[in-house]
N, C-alpha and C positions, 0 to 999 in steps of 0.2 A: 875586806874587813871594814866595818864601820868604826871610825875613831871617835874619841870624845868630842872634839870640835865639830865633826860632821853631825853627830847626834844632837849636839847643842843647836846647830843650824836647822836641822829637820824639825825639831820640837818647837823652836822659836817661830819658824815660818808657819807651822801647822796651827799653833795656838794664838797667832796674831793676825798676819795678813790673810791666810786662808780662812780662818774662823770668821773674821769680819766680812770678807767677800761672800762667803756662803750664807751668813746671816742676812745680808741684804738680798741675795739671790732668792732665798726662800721666804723673804719678807718677815723673818723673825724680828729684824730691826729695820725700821723704815727711816728713822732719823736719829741723830745722836742724842742719847739720853744717859741715864745712869748705867743702863745695861747695854753692853756691846756684845757682839758675838764672841770676842776674845775673852772677856772676863767671865761671861756666863759659862763658856766651855771650860775655862781653867778651874772655876769653882766646882763644877760637877765632876769633871774628870779626875782631878787630883784629890778632891774631897772624897769622891767615891773610891778611889784607890786606897786612900788612907783609912776611911771608915765606910766599908761597903754596906753596912746596915745603919747608916746615919739617920737620926730623927730629923724632923723639920727644922728644929732649932740648930742642930749641928750642920745641916745643909746651909742654913742662913749664915752661920758663923763662917763657913768656908767661902760664901759669897762675899762677906765683909772683908775677909782676908785677901780676896782677889780684887778688892777695890770697888765693890758694888755698894753704894750707899742707898739702901732701900729697906723698907720695913719688912717684917716677916710676912704679913698678908700680901704686901706688894710683890714679894718674890714668888709667893704661891700662885699669883695670877699670871706669872710669866710662863708657867708650865702649860703650854697650849699645843694645838696640833701643829702650828708653825714651828714651835720649839722642837717637836718630834722630827719634823722634816729637816730642820737645821742640823740637829745632832746626828741624824742618820746620814746626811750628806757629808758631814765632817768625818764620820766613821769610814764611809766609802773613800773619801780622800786619803785618810790615813792608810787604808788598805792598799793604795797604789804604791806605797813605799815598801820595798823589799830589802831589808837590811840583813847583813850577814856578820857573824862573829868571826873570830880568828880561825876557828876550826879546831877540833879536839882529837884529830888523828884517828877517828873511828872508821872502821871498814876501809882501809887504804886500797883494797882490791877494786873498789868502785869509785867513780868520779861523782860521789854524792849518793846518798840513800834517801829517796823521796817517798813520803807517805801522803796519800790523799784520802780524805773522808769528809763527811758532812755531819752536822749536828743541828737539831732544831732548838730554837730559843723561843719559849712561849711565855707571854704575860697573860693577864686575865682575859683579855678579849682578842688579842692578835698575837701573831708570832712571825718569825722569820727563820729561814734556813741559812746557815753559814757553811760554805764549801771552803776547805782549807787544804793547802799542800805544805807540808813541813819537811824541811831537809834536816836530817838528824845530826849531821856532822857540824855544819856551820850555823845551824839554827835558823836559816832563812824561812820566812813564813809568808806564803801567798794566800790571800783570802778574798772571798767574794760573797756578797749578800744576794740571795735569791728568794723567790716566793716559797713559802713553806711547803707548798704542794708540788714544787718542781722535782722531777725525777733526778736522782743523783747523776745518772748518765748524761743529763742535759746541762749540767753545770759547766761553766766555761773553764774553770780551773783544771779539770782533769785532762783537757786537751791542750794545755799550754806546753810548749816545747821543753824537752828534757835534754841535758847535755849527753853527748856520746859517752859510753862506758858507765853511765850512771845506772842505778837500780831503782825500780819503782815497786812499791808494795801497796796493795789495795785489797779491800774485802770483796765479797761476791757482788756487792752493789755496783762495782765498776768492772765486772767481768764482761769483756767485749772482744771477740776474736779479731775484728778489724783493727782495733786499737793495738792489740798485741802484735799483729802483723806489721803495722806501721812502726812500732817501737823496734821490732827485730830488724827491719830494714834500715832504721836509723842508728843501729848499733847500741840500742838501749836495752838493758837487762830488765826482766820482769819476773815476778814470782806471785802466784795466786793459788788459792784453794781451788780444787776441781769443782766445777759446777755440774751437778748431776743432770744427765740428759745430753751432755756434750758428746759429739761423735769422736771416737778415737780410732785410729787406724795404724797398722804397722807401717814400716818404711816402704814396704812393697804394695801398700794400698789395701790390705785385707782388714776388714772391720774387726775391732777388738771387743769381745765380751768381757767387760771389766770384772764382773763377779767371778767368772770362770778363771780369769787371769790371776786373781788374788787368792782364790781358793787354795787352802793348804799351805800358804806362804806367810811368813812373818814380816817380810820386807821385800819391796819390788822397786827396781829402778830400771827404766828402759827408754830408749828414744821412740817417739811416736809422732804421728801426724794428727793434728787437731782440727776438726771441722770437716764437714762433708764436701763443701765446695771451696776451692782454693785453700787447701789445708795449710797449716802452719807447722813447721818443724819445732818440736819441743821435747822436753823430757818429763816423763811421768815418774813421780817419786811417792811411794806409799809405805805405810807401816801400820801393823795391827795394834790396836789399843790394848793396854794392860787391862785386866778385869776391873781394877779400881777406877781407872779413868773412864772406862766404858759405862760403869754405873752412873757416874756424874753426867756423862753425855746423854744417856737415856733419860735422866731426870730433867735435863734442860730441854730435850726434844719434847718430852711429855708436857712440860709447861708451855712451850711454844705452840704446840697443837691446841692446848686449852685456850690460849690467847687468840690465836688466829682462827679458831673454829674450822680448821681445815686438816683432814687426816694426812698422814705421811704417804708418799707414793711408795710403790713396791721397791723401786730403785733405792730410795732413801732407807728403807728397812734393810735391804740387802747389804748396803755399804756403810751402815752406821758404826760398825766396829773398826773402821779404817779411817786414818787421816791421810788425805791424798792431796798432793800438790802438782801443779803444772808450772814449768819454768823454761826459759831459754838459756839458763846458766849451766855451762858444762861442768862436769866433775863434781857435782854437788851430792853429798850423802844426805840421808834423811835427817840425821841429827843437825847437820849444818842448815838444811832447808828449814827445819823447825825453829832453829835459833833466829834465822832471818825473818821468818813469818811472825815471830813474837815481837820483833821490833815495831811492827805495826801498832802494837798496843800503846806506844808512846803518844800517838795522837789522841787515843781515848783518854789517856791520863791528862793531856793538855785540855781537852774539853771538860774533864772533871775538875781540873784546877780552876778553869774559868767559872764554872757553875757553882761548885761547892765552896770555893775559897774566894773567888772574885765576886761571887754573889750576883752575877749578871741578871738572874731572873728573880731576885729577891728585892722586895721593896716594903717599907713600913707604911706606904700609902695605899689606900684602896682605890685611888683615882687611876684608871687605866692609862690616861695620857701621861701622868707623872711617872708611872711605872716604865713606860717606854722611854721617856726622857732619861731617867736614871739608868735604865738598861743599856741604851746606846752609849751613854757617857762611860759606864763601867766597862763596856767592851773596848772603847778607846783606851781606857786605863790599863786593861790587861795587855793590850798591844804595846803601850808605852813601857810597861814593866818588862815585857819580853825583850824589846829593843835595848833597854837599859841593862838588863842582865847580860845580853850578848856583848855589849860594849865593855862591861865590867869584868868579863872573863869568867863567867859562871860555867862549871863543868858538871856533867851528870855524875861522875864518879866521886865528886867531892861533896855535893849537897843535893838534897831532893828539891824538886821544883816548889813544893809547898813551903819548905823552910826558906828557900831563896825569896819567895814572895813575901813572907813575913818580915824578912830583913829589909827588903826594898820599901816596905810600907813605912818603916821608921825614917826613911830618907825622902819620902814622896813630897812632903810639904816643903822641905828645904830645897829640893830640886825645883819646885815651882817658883819659889822666891828667887832662886838664883837665875832661872831662865829669863825672868822679866825685869832684871835689874842690870841694864846695859852698862851702868857705871861700875859694876863689880865684875870686871871682865873674866877674872880667873875663879870666881866663886863656884860656878857650875863644875869646872874641872876638879876643884878641890873636893867638892862633895862626892863626885864620881869616884875619885881615888879613895876617899874614905869608905864608900860603899864597896869598892873592890877589895879593900883591906878587910872589911867585915866578912865578905863572902869567902875570902881566902882563909881566914882564921876561924871560921865556923867549924864546929865538930864534924869530922868527915864520916862518911858511911863506913861501917865496919863490914869487912868481908865475911861471907857466910860459906860454910863448908857443905852442910846438908842441902840447903836450898839457896844456891848462888843467886845474887842479885843480877839484874839485867846486864849491867855494864861488865860484870865478871864474865858472863857468857859471851858478850861481844868480844872481849879480849881473847878468850879461848878460840873463838871463830877466826880471828885475825891470825892466830898462830897456826891453825890447822888447815886453812883453806888458801889455795892459790889458783887463780884463773889460768895460769900458764902450765899447770900440771897436765 
């Protein structure tokens, strides 16, 4: 668990020594002037966290508050290609820190529940892909920048080691039998949607006709062998969709066909009324598998938080270079916000990520001022405790009966499922 003094040291090092070192390495700063790597990064990161849609004048005011004595036109001229390289390097440096919270007691059956996914960040002329692995219980976040055209399967994050008895959730973009086999051998649990076209066999090696197997049944669960060569032992879990859900799925498929300009295969047509999972978790019912699969949505919500509320792709400038500078700075800002919330003890069942981000914005400037005033040794801790108090006493989620919230379903899963059964 990351403590308040440890977070203080991580942020201080990142926004002073590391920032200055990377500014010289990328040649953003060649000799000491009014602007250093440290104060430029502090101005853009904490200013962007506080005011993600800041105007030029507001950005300049953040720079002044960070100790930069420069005119507004002079600051504008510092948004260069070298500034982009500097802030991108600082973001990559920040991504090397993997900080964990205390843990929220979620899914105690597993030694961590990990979700991996990628998202694209596009500005006017360029873009980048971010591969992220999120652990849902302790909140640790591993991230990597890659080329925007890089296939998800080739990102380095997906193949980072997982602890034994942990669970991994991923979408079909990460469906790979060799990886599932490796995880099974390492005692790592995995759950994935079934990829149409994957060979399924019985335990005796007979090929399964999935359409025939499902015909006339509402729910199926059976052990299978997955893959034609060197098959993997797994469980197939499937359930027929209700008419209402089927209508929605057909509408989504129709829209996807329109966008892709590619017709559905016959297998897709045959299996569209079913939700099908593959997993190596024993004793799992369809309802339990469905609850676990929906946990993967948390990483989509994280990306939405970054884009819609962190405004990482939004800039009031038409200059593509400045857009990238502000974008990388705001990405660092959302990482800092994530670490701060973990340290302050934020929980899913108490407050939504959006509401938590709004609260932390009220403290962002105070945190920056506290970080870089070494003569006020306890100020950072005092502000963190005040933030912790604000998060603790914010209005809690109200439980729902008809449409339960995600955390309610997680608690129900914990009560109903045991790996030892």
